[in-house]
N, C-alpha and C positions, 0 to 999 in steps of 0.2 A: 834428510834420514838415509840411514844407512841401510845397506840393499839387504839384509836380513831382514830386517823393522817393516819395510816393505815388504813381505812378503809374507811375517806374521799380523799386518795390519789386514790385505789380503785371503787372506782365510778364517780372520774373524767377520766381516764382510759377509763371505760365504758360509760360517757357518751361525749369521741372523739371517741368511737369505736362506737355509733351509729348512729351519726354527719355524718361519714365514710358512713356507711354501707348505707345509705340512701342515698347521694351524689351520692355512686355507682351505685344505679340502682334500691333506688323504689323510686322513681319521676314521676310523670306524670299517669301512669297509676293504681297505687297499691290505697290499703284503706291500712290505718296502727291505729291501736289500741295496744293502752297502758292497760296492768291491770299490777294488782300490789295481793298477796299473804296473805290472814288474816286467823289466826289460826282459827278455830270453836270451839267450848266445847268441842270437843271427838278428842284433837289435829289433827286433819286432814286440808286440806287447802283447800282456795276455793280462787276462782280468781276472782276478781272485777273488771268491765272495771273503768278507771278513765278517768272522762267527755267524750268529745266527738273524733268519731273519723273523722280521713286526711283523704280526698279523692285529686289525682290528685293533688299531692303538689311539688313546685318550687323550691319551699328552707327550707331545713333540721330544718333550725333555729325552726320555731315553734312548731315542735316534739319537739329535747331536749328541750329545756324549758318549755313543758309539762312534759319532765320525768323528770326535776330541781324540778317542783311543785310537783311531786305527789313522789318526794328524801325525800323532804323538809318534808313534810306533813310525810308520814311514813315513818317515816330511819331509821323500825328495818325491812320492808317489802322487800320481792325477787320484781321484777318486771319481766313480758317482752314486749320485742317488736312483737307486732304479723304484720305483715306484707299478704294481698292478693290480687292479679291479675282474673282475672274471667273470662278472655278468653286469653288465655286457664286457667284453672283453678289451680294456682301454690298458694300455706304458706310458707311463714321464721316466724321463731319462732326465735326470740335472746333474752338469760332470761340474768338479771342482777338478781345474788345469793346476798344476805346480807350476811356480816362475820359467821361464829359461832360463838356463844356465848362462850369464854373457860371458862370450869368447877374445 
């Protein structure tokens, strides 16, 4: 398997995991946000929000489609899915890491 193919396969696995995570417990009374990492000038990482938040979703497809769009536009960036519920307060973060560069 070529280097790029391994990364694509890992992304497919992560997208499958994102769908399963949402379907198994983060619908209806959760807010979901997608963020991606951007390296700053000083080699720090800054997390940026990707488009809109999702509220009270009934189908995971919309979130998965937005994760795929973020992956497409930012292929070298790590991402995270932030799921929050406000009553009672609860927060879950799922990270999708980019494959480190081989030096």
